[in-house]
C-alpha positions in Angstrom: -1.8 30.4 40.0 -0.5 28.5 37.3 1.3 30.3 34.1 0.1 30.8 30.8 2.6 28.3 29.6 2.2 25.4 32.2 -1.6 25.6 31.0 -1.0 25.0 27.5 1.4 22.5 28.6 -0.8 20.7 30.4 -3.5 20.6 27.7 -1.4 19.9 24.6 -1.9 16.1 24.8 -5.3 16.4 25.0 -5.1 18.8 22.1 -3.1 16.5 20.2 -5.2 13.4 20.9 -8.2 15.6 19.7 -6.7 16.4 16.5 -5.6 13.0 15.8 -8.8 11.6 16.0 -10.1 14.4 13.9 -7.9 13.7 11.3 -9.0 9.8 11.1 -12.6 10.6 11.1 -11.8 12.7 8.2 -9.7 9.9 6.7 -12.2 7.1 7.5 -15.0 9.4 5.6 -12.8 9.7 3.0 -12.2 6.4 2.2 -15.7 5.4 2.1 -16.9 8.0 0.0 -14.1 7.9 -2.7 -14.5 4.5 -2.4 -18.4 4.6 -2.9 -18.8 7.6 -5.5 -15.2 8.0 -7.1 -12.8 10.8 -6.9 -15.0 13.1 -9.0 -18.2 12.0 -7.3 -16.7 13.2 -3.9 -17.0 16.7 -3.0 -15.0 18.0 0.3 -18.1 19.4 1.8 -19.7 15.9 1.5 -16.4 14.3 3.4 -16.5 17.1 5.9 -20.5 16.2 6.5 -19.6 12.8 6.9 -16.7 13.4 9.8 -19.3 16.0 11.4 -16.4 18.5 10.3 -16.7 21.7 8.8 -14.9 21.8 5.4 -12.2 24.5 6.4 -11.2 21.9 9.0 -10.8 19.3 5.9 -9.0 22.0 4.1 -6.7 22.7 6.6 -5.5 19.4 7.7 -5.1 18.5 3.9 -5.1 21.3 1.9 -6.8 20.1 -1.2 -9.2 17.1 -2.3 -6.0 15.5 -4.3 -4.1 15.9 -1.1 -6.5 14.2 1.1 -6.7 11.1 -1.3 -2.7 11.1 -1.0 -3.3 10.8 2.9 -6.2 8.2 2.4 -3.7 5.8 0.4 -0.5 6.3 2.9 -3.2 5.2 5.6 -4.4 2.3 3.8 -1.0 1.3 2.8 0.7 1.5 6.3 -1.9 0.9 8.7 -1.7 1.6 12.2 1.9 2.6 11.8 1.2 5.3 9.1 4.3 7.2 9.7 6.6 4.2 8.8 7.7 3.6 5.4 6.9 0.1 3.7 10.3 -1.1 4.0 10.3 -0.4 8.2 6.8 -2.6 8.2 7.1 -5.7 10.1 5.3 -7.5 7.5 7.8 -6.9 4.8 10.9 -7.4 7.0 9.2 -10.8 7.6 9.9 -11.4 3.9 13.4 -9.8 4.0 14.5 -11.8 6.4 13.2 -15.2 5.5 16.1 -17.6 4.8 14.4 -19.8 2.1 14.2 -18.1 -1.3 11.0 -20.3 -2.1 9.0 -19.1 1.2 10.2 -15.5 0.2 8.7 -15.5 -2.5 5.3 -16.9 -1.3 5.0 -14.5 1.9 5.6 -11.8 -1.0 2.8 -12.8 -2.7 1.0 -13.5 0.6 1.5 -9.6 1.5 0.2 -8.5 -1.9 -3.0 -10.1 -1.7 -3.7 -9.3 1.8 -3.1 -5.4 0.8 -5.0 -5.5 -2.3 -7.9 -7.5 -0.8 -8.3 -4.3 1.6 -7.6 -1.9 -0.6 -9.1 -3.0 -4.4 -11.3 0.0 -4.1 -9.0 2.5 -3.4 -6.6 1.3 -6.2 -9.1 2.1 -8.6 -9.9 5.3 -7.4 -6.2 6.3 -7.9 -5.8 5.2 -10.6 -8.7 6.2 -12.6 -8.4 9.5 -11.1 -4.7 10.0 -12.2 -5.5 11.2 -15.5 -7.8 14.5 -14.7 -5.1 15.8 -11.7 -1.2 16.0 -11.7 -1.0 15.6 -8.4 -2.9 12.3 -8.3 -0.8 11.2 -11.5 2.3 11.9 -9.6 0.7 9.4 -6.4 0.3 7.0 -8.9 3.6 7.3 -10.3 4.8 7.1 -7.0 2.8 3.7 -5.9 4.2 2.2 -8.7 8.0 3.0 -8.2 7.9 2.3 -4.6 6.2 -0.6 -5.3 9.2 -1.6 -7.7 11.8 -0.7 -5.2 10.0 -2.8 -2.7 10.1 -5.9 -4.9 13.8 -5.4 -6.0 14.5 -5.3 -2.3 13.0 -8.5 -2.2 14.9 -10.1 -5.0 18.1 -8.7 -3.5 17.2 -10.8 -0.4 17.4 -14.2 -1.8 20.3 -16.0 -1.1 23.2 -16.1 -3.5 22.5 -18.4 -5.9 19.0 -18.4 -5.8 18.1 -16.7 -9.3 17.7 -18.6 -12.3 21.3 -18.6 -14.3 21.4 -15.8 -16.3 18.9 -13.8 -14.5 19.8 -10.5 -13.3 18.2 -8.9 -10.6 16.6 -5.9 -12.4 14.6 -8.5 -14.3 13.3 -10.3 -11.9 12.6 -7.1 -9.6 10.8 -6.5 -13.2 9.3 -9.8 -13.0 7.4 -9.8 -9.8 6.6 -6.3 -9.8 4.4 -6.9 -13.0 2.9 -9.9 -11.2 2.6 -8.4 -8.0 1.1 -4.8 -9.7 -1.7 -3.4 -9.0 -3.3 -3.5 -12.5 -2.4 -7.5 -12.5 -4.8 -7.9 -9.2 -7.4 -5.8 -11.0 -7.6 -7.8 -14.0 -7.4 -11.1 -12.5 -9.8 -10.2 -9.5 -12.0 -7.8 -10.0 -12.6 -8.6 -13.9 -12.2 -12.0 -14.4 -13.4 -12.9 -10.6 -10.1 -14.9 -9.6 -10.4 -15.6 -5.7 -7.8 -13.8 -3.3 -6.7 -17.4 -3.0 -6.5 -18.3 -6.0 -4.6 -15.4 -7.1 -1.9 -15.7 -4.0 -1.0 -19.0 -5.3 -0.4 -18.5 -8.9 1.6 -15.2 -7.8 4.0 -17.1 -5.5 3.9 -20.4 -7.9 5.1 -18.0 -10.9 7.5 -16.1 -9.1 9.1 -19.3 -7.9 9.5 -20.3 -11.6 9.9 -17.5 -12.9 13.0 -16.4 -10.8 14.4 -19.5 -8.9 17.0 -21.6 -10.4 15.8 -25.3 -10.2 17.0 -27.3 -7.1 18.9 -30.1 -6.9 17.1 -33.5 -6.6 17.2 -34.9 -3.3 19.9 -37.8 -2.6 17.2 -39.6 -1.0 14.3 -38.7 -3.3 
């Protein structure tokens, strides 16, 4: 006869899988409703009904509605590798490992466009809810602070001498942070109707023009 401890061990992987499936269902339901109805217009009860769980299950997993929005954001930002920070994501490492400075900045613009394409509505939800609750205000501040740190890492990865003369790393980071900032995307893509391709090209072109030293003319050109 199996001991009680061995029975728990036998069932624990299945329970973990069920718990993770429930968590994913709640996050997916919350994102759909937040994006459709906004933060204020979405209740925990509605999210629970959408995910086919009880409100208690939602609160046990995320404590507050603001905590749930934070978890939804982290999942959208990090994708399948939701436990890994952006700096450890393969798409970000590709930028840092690129040796050509212009290619680095254009890959950075590509990643910016790809992420914002799939997260525009969620970005707006977080930004618009930030004045309403301190926890969400903290999330919005962290999004901007983390994004600036990541953009600085991009600048620091450029080859020595790649920056324009007199341009510091801090100022260069400020420039590409502004170009890639969620507010810039919302203004151009959402309010002014720019296509994602146009946005990516503009960010890439402007980043290269603002940050990089002119290349010497080719001896064969």
